[in-house]
C-alpha positions, 0 to 999 in steps of 0.5 A, a space after each residue: 203868760 206870754 209864752 203860754 198864749 203864744 205856744 197855745 196859739 201855735 200848737 193848737 192851730 196845728 192840732 186843729 183846735 181853733 175852728 172859727 173866729 181866728 182873726 178875732 182872737 189873735 192876741 199876740 198883737 201888743 196885747 190889744 183886742 178890739 172887743 167893741 168891734 168883735 162883740 156888739 150884742 148878747 147874740 155875739 157872746 152866745 155865738 162865741 161861746 158855742 163856736 169858740 169856747 165849747 169847741 176847745 174842750 177835749 177829753 183826748 188828753 186824759 184818755 191818752 195819759 191813762 191809756 199809755 201811762 198805766 195798764 190799760 193798753 199794750 203795744 198794738 200789732 201796727 205799732 213800730 215805735 222805737 223811740 221810748 215814750 209814755 208807754 215805756 214810762 219815759 216822761 219828761 217836760 218835752 212830752 207831747 201828750 202832757 204838753 198838749 193837755 196843758 196847752 189845750 186847757 189854757 186855750 179854753 181858759 183864754 177863750 173864756 176870759 176873752 168872752 168875759 172881758 167882752 161881756 163887760 162891754 155889753 148891756 142887755 136890752 131886755 129882762 129876757 136878754 139879761 137871762 140869756 146873758 147871765 146864762 152865757 156867762 155861767 156856762 163859760 165860767 163852768 167851762 173855765 172851772 172845769 179846765 182849771 180842775 183838769 189842770 190841777 188834777 194832772 199838774 198838782 202833786 196833791 189835790 187834797 193839800 190846799 197849800 200844794 203848788 197848783 197851776 198858773 191862775 189868770 182871769 183876764 186876757 193877758 198882755 204880751 209881757 206877763 209872766 205869771 207864777 204857779 199859785 197854791 191849790 187854794 187859789 185855784 179852788 177859790 176861782 173854781 168855787 166862785 165860777 160854780 157858785 155863779 152858775 148855780 144862780 144864773 145858769 138856764 138849765 137844758 136837757 141837751 147833754 152836749 151843753 153845760 147843765 145842772 147835771 153837769 155841774 152836780 157831776 163835776 162837783 161830785 168828782 171835784 170834791 172826791 178828788 179833794 178828799 171832801 167826801 161828804 160833799 162828793 156824796 151829796 152831789 153824786 146823790 143829786 145826779 142819781 136822784 135828779 138827772 132822770 138817768 139810770 144805769 144802762 142794762 144789757 137788755 135786747 141782746 142778739 139772739 144767737 148763742 151768748 159769747 159766740 162769734 156771731 153773737 159778738 159780731 151782732 152785739 158790736 155792729 152799728 145795727 146792734 139793738 143793745 142799749 150799751 152798744 148804742 151808748 158807745 156808738 152814739 146812737 142813744 144817750 144811755 147813761 151819759 151825763 155830759 159828752 163833747 159832741 163830735 158830729 159826723 161832719 167837720 174836722 173834729 178830733 177822732 178819739 179812736 185814733 188814740 188806739 187804732 189807725 183806720 178803724 177799730 178792727 184787726 184790719 184797722 192797724 191797731 196801734 195800742 190794744 187792750 192791756 192783757 191783764 185788763 182783758 183777763 179780768 173781763 174774760 174771767 168774769 162770766 156774763 160781763 158784757 164789757 168783755 165783748 163791748 170793749 173788744 172787737 170781734 175780729 180780735 185774735 186771742 192767743 191762749 198761749 200769749 204768755 209763752 208765744 214769742 210772737 205775742 204782739 201779732 198772735 194776741 191782738 185785743 182790738 179796743 172797740 170802746 170807740 167803734 165810730 158813729 153808728 152811721 158807719 161813716 166815721 169809723 174812729 169818731 165818737 162823742 167824748 164821754 166826760 161824765 156817765 152815771 156809773 161814775 156817780 155810783 162809784 163815787 158813792 161807794 168810795 164815800 161809803 168806805 170813808 164812812 166805814 159802811 162796807 155793806 153800802 159800798 158793796 151795794 153800789 158796786 153790785 148795782 153796776 155789775 148787775 147792769 153789766 152782766 147778761 147772766 143776771 144779778 151777781 153776788 154781793 161783794 163782801 169787804 172786811 177792811 177798807 183796803 179790801 173795799 178800796 181794792 174792789 172799787 179800784 178794780 171796778 173803776 178800772 173795768 167800768 171806766 176803761 179808756 175814758 181817762 180815769 185810771 191814771 188819776 185813780 191809781 194816784 188817788 187810791 193806789 196806796 189805800 188799796 195796796 195797788 199800782 199799775 198792773 201790766 202783763 209783760 206782753 204789754 210792751 217789750 220785755 225790758 220795760 217795767 210792768 209797774 211803777 210805785 204809786 209814790 213815783 213822781 210820774 203820777 204828776 205830769 211835768 210842766 211843759 219845757 217851753 213853758 218853763 224855759 219861757 217863764 222864769 217864775 215857773 216852778 217845775 214839778 218834782 222829779 223833772 229837769 
């Protein structure tokens, strides 16, 4: 574990993940941490939670992996990268994106373990302070559980197999010479379950969707159990979110008054002054159906998630690095009335009807991704809150659970509810499924569209690809012509590699299959 911590500190400082209290967390000093000087009260714990634990959370890793390693994006007109990388399906243990995902989540886990160790030295003075103390610990433990779940999702070969190899388990601040092995999934799941159980009893709920809440826990459990194949529990907690969160699916009400689909209509819809509820959800003016998001204020040195796709802003003139995958756009463009065709694509985009035969397709067909348009104030053109859980995901989870129960009509109903809310022409036709494979295929399609650029596609293909007889679905114009347009869902690259530095520095670590 020595190398995890050293690598995490060096790499994450470089990436500006550490925002405060750096002197207090320098743990590469003979393994010593003076918690008694750093933490003297419950207030100190609370400040550390808000300033040094929440701030390490990030969704950029999952978004990047799904965008580059599947069919969500194509090379943008401003992308001159010549070195093979993730978008060309070149993935090895030295890959920066997968390494960052590993490191950032272990940085979060280390911060939580640090807080929990400090909490053992503090005795609340009053009953009210005890409640706050317990809630601080509850929030921290949920954050740790979510970090471990994220690691398991990307670095374990099979979340449905408790005996499959998971990740490194540590519940304390490590000393310098520790070298810990990976453990079975069951051991990681046991810690996650314990952390969530503690939070169920001790969390003081709140309505601020930037902080851990009952809604977050229920949504987390719904996804967690779904990925593990425990569909009855996934259904239970997705239903709780829908029934108890007070949220509802965002509709397409209050649209621009000009002709739907016209250039003027599209520009008005996507503008910072837009009156559309769905546009305001994505430009951070309104909460909409967001269950939990990572706050990214206009001030401060936060990561700008939009830089994954664009250089300066989300317009044609903003130097797009990656634009929308052509087949994804074709799905949206062929669905009459789907508001996402316009919300996700900037109105300045260049759309070439002859993209398939134009040799200059990279410059003639530029589908600028606008799902991260910047904050509505207009001062941060690539900065948006990172949406981790939205209500539509809960409906998609319920649809999947219904297929497991062979209730195809109910599954279709959940899909229709989402599509109805996203269509400005009115209610859509209820899908009809005659087999589980057909139902899974349509659910996978709706997840592809609804959750695009939010970090789901890679894992969805790994989970559902075989059941739906689907895999990565790129158009040849998404990259250079020599790059394959798909991978089998059984390919080893549907599990990320353990970072090379981790393996080289820790002889107890086992690398994932297929990587050297």
